[in-house]
C-alpha positions in Angstrom: -70.9 191.9 84.2 -68.0 189.9 85.6 -67.2 190.2 89.3 -64.2 192.3 88.5 -66.3 194.6 86.4 -68.9 195.0 89.1 -66.2 195.8 91.7 -64.5 198.3 89.4 -67.7 200.1 88.7 -68.7 200.2 92.3 -65.3 201.7 93.3 -65.7 204.5 90.8 -69.2 205.2 92.1 -67.8 205.5 95.6 -65.0 207.8 94.5 -67.5 210.1 92.8 -69.7 210.3 95.8 -67.9 211.3 98.9 -65.9 208.1 99.7 -62.5 208.8 98.1 -59.2 209.0 100.1 -56.3 208.9 97.7 -55.3 205.2 97.4 -57.1 204.0 100.5 -60.6 202.4 100.9 -61.8 199.3 99.3 -64.8 197.3 98.0 -65.3 193.6 97.7 -67.7 191.1 96.2 -68.2 187.5 97.1 -67.3 185.1 94.3 -70.6 183.9 92.8 -69.2 180.3 92.6 -68.1 180.3 96.2 -64.4 180.7 95.5 -63.2 183.5 97.8 -63.8 187.2 97.1 -63.0 189.9 94.5 -61.3 192.9 96.1 -60.1 196.2 94.9 -56.3 196.1 94.3 -54.1 198.1 96.8 -52.1 201.0 95.6 -54.7 202.6 93.4 -57.5 205.2 94.2 -61.1 204.1 94.0 -61.5 206.3 90.9 -58.7 204.4 89.2 -60.1 200.9 89.5 -60.6 199.0 86.3 -61.4 195.3 86.1 -57.7 194.4 85.8 -57.1 196.2 89.1 -59.4 193.8 91.0 -57.8 190.8 92.8 -59.5 187.4 93.4 -58.3 186.2 96.8 -59.1 183.4 99.3 -59.9 183.8 103.0 -56.2 184.2 103.8 -55.7 187.1 101.4 -53.8 185.0 98.9 -54.5 185.8 95.2 -56.1 182.9 93.4 -56.1 183.7 89.7 -53.4 186.3 89.1 -50.8 188.3 91.1 -52.0 191.5 92.7 -51.4 193.8 95.6 -53.8 192.9 98.4 -55.0 195.5 100.9 -53.7 195.0 104.5 -57.3 195.3 105.7 -58.6 192.4 103.6 -59.8 190.7 106.9 -62.6 193.3 107.1 -64.1 191.6 104.0 -63.2 188.0 104.5 -64.3 187.9 108.2 -67.6 189.8 107.6 -68.5 187.5 104.7 -67.6 184.4 106.8 -69.9 185.6 109.6 -72.7 186.8 107.4 -73.9 184.5 104.6 -76.5 187.2 103.6 -73.7 189.6 102.8 -72.2 189.5 99.3 -70.5 193.0 99.1 -68.6 195.0 101.7 -67.4 198.7 101.5 -64.7 200.2 103.7 -63.9 203.9 103.2 -62.5 206.9 105.1 -65.4 209.2 104.2 -64.4 212.4 106.0 -67.9 213.2 107.3 -68.2 209.7 108.8 -64.8 210.0 110.5 -65.6 213.4 112.0 -69.1 212.4 113.1 -68.0 209.2 114.8 -65.6 211.2 116.9 -68.4 213.2 118.4 -70.1 210.2 120.1 -73.5 211.5 119.1 -76.2 209.1 118.0 -76.8 209.2 114.2 -80.3 210.6 113.8 -82.6 210.6 110.8 -82.4 214.3 110.0 -83.0 213.4 106.3 -84.3 210.3 104.6 -80.8 208.8 104.5 -80.5 208.6 108.3 -83.5 206.3 108.5 -81.3 203.5 107.2 -79.2 203.7 110.4 -81.6 204.6 113.2 -83.3 203.2 115.1 -81.4 201.7 116.8 -78.3 203.8 116.7 -75.5 202.7 114.2 -73.0 200.4 115.9 -69.5 201.7 116.5 -66.2 199.7 116.7 -64.1 201.2 119.5 -61.5 198.5 120.1 -58.9 200.4 118.0 -58.7 203.2 115.6 -55.8 201.4 113.9 -56.0 199.3 110.7 -58.1 196.1 110.8 -55.1 194.1 109.7 -55.6 190.6 111.3 -58.3 188.0 111.0 -58.9 188.4 114.8 -59.7 192.1 114.4 -61.8 191.4 111.4 -63.8 188.9 113.4 -64.3 191.5 116.1 -65.5 194.0 113.6 -68.0 191.4 112.2 -69.2 190.7 115.7 -69.8 194.4 116.3 -71.6 194.8 113.0 -73.8 191.8 113.9 -76.9 191.8 111.7 -76.7 195.5 110.8 -76.1 197.2 107.4 -73.3 199.6 108.6 -70.7 200.3 111.2 -68.6 203.3 112.2 -64.9 202.6 113.0 -64.0 205.2 115.5 -61.2 207.5 114.3 -61.0 205.5 111.1 -63.9 205.3 108.8 -67.0 203.4 107.8 -68.1 199.9 106.8 -71.3 199.1 104.9 -72.6 195.8 103.6 -75.3 194.5 101.4 -76.6 191.5 99.4 -75.0 193.1 96.3 -72.7 195.9 95.3 -75.4 198.5 94.5 -76.8 198.1 98.0 -73.5 198.2 99.8 -72.2 201.2 97.8 -75.4 203.2 98.1 -75.5 202.5 101.8 -71.9 204.0 102.1 -73.0 207.0 100.1 -76.1 207.5 102.3 -74.1 207.0 105.5 -71.6 209.7 104.5 -74.5 212.1 103.6 -76.4 211.4 106.9 -73.2 212.1 108.9 -72.5 215.3 106.9 -76.1 216.6 107.3 -76.1 216.1 111.0 -72.7 217.8 111.4 -74.1 220.7 109.4 -77.3 220.9 111.5 -75.6 220.6 114.9 -73.2 223.4 113.9 -76.3 225.6 114.0 -78.3 224.1 116.8 -77.5 221.3 119.3 -81.0 219.8 119.0 -82.0 219.6 115.3 -85.3 217.9 114.6 -85.4 214.4 113.2 -88.0 211.7 112.3 -89.3 209.9 115.3 -89.0 206.2 115.7 -92.2 205.0 113.9 -91.8 207.5 111.1 -88.2 206.6 110.6 -89.0 202.9 110.2 -91.8 203.7 107.7 -89.5 206.0 105.7 -86.8 203.4 105.6 -89.2 200.9 104.0 -90.8 203.4 101.7 -87.7 205.3 100.5 -85.2 202.5 100.0 -86.7 199.3 98.8 -84.8 197.4 96.0 -87.1 199.0 93.4 -85.7 202.4 94.4 -82.1 201.4 95.1 -81.5 199.8 91.7 -82.5 202.8 89.6 -80.6 205.1 91.9 -77.5 203.1 91.4 -78.0 203.0 87.7 -78.3 206.8 87.8 -74.9 207.0 89.5 -73.3 204.7 87.0 -74.7 206.6 84.0 -73.1 209.9 85.3 -69.7 208.4 86.1 -66.7 210.0 84.5 -64.6 207.6 82.4 -61.7 205.9 84.3 -58.3 207.5 83.9 
């Protein structure tokens, strides 16, 4: 697939799995030839993205190959990729469970398998502002808070996940939303739900989510996608 096709498909997978918020939220892919990034076009929902609604931009957010509406928060993507050569894909969404959970200040614990991707240690949180990450300086601060981790909660805002490719970044966002949702459900019944201890969590992380598992899981989600509108 072309980079635009990969981004479009990933956007639709996110929309179908708990990460949709009308026209907001975005997914990016580093250009394989080192020329900027490919980013979901602004003004459309994740479920509406087709390859022609993906914009190729440089580090300043300027379209490179064709005109297109660029998300105000493009610095999330450009600054993380500038700071992390290992990252080739970035997701930012307003998944409701993640927004609600982040507001509680609770550590994100591995109640199910999904939580093992984010603990231990606890998932980092960006608390500098709950506003949009609309400048390179804020994007750089987000990248610094993310550090070497695979995910970040933006307090009163949403989530960010990263990966070496779109399937990993997208699945990480889906798993993060589910881990937050499960803990919210559990703590509505008891303030102290059980969770996997530290050693077991690390073992489960390796056993449950190696690339040999993530790739077929992503293919499952793409096979079950509804057609784009």
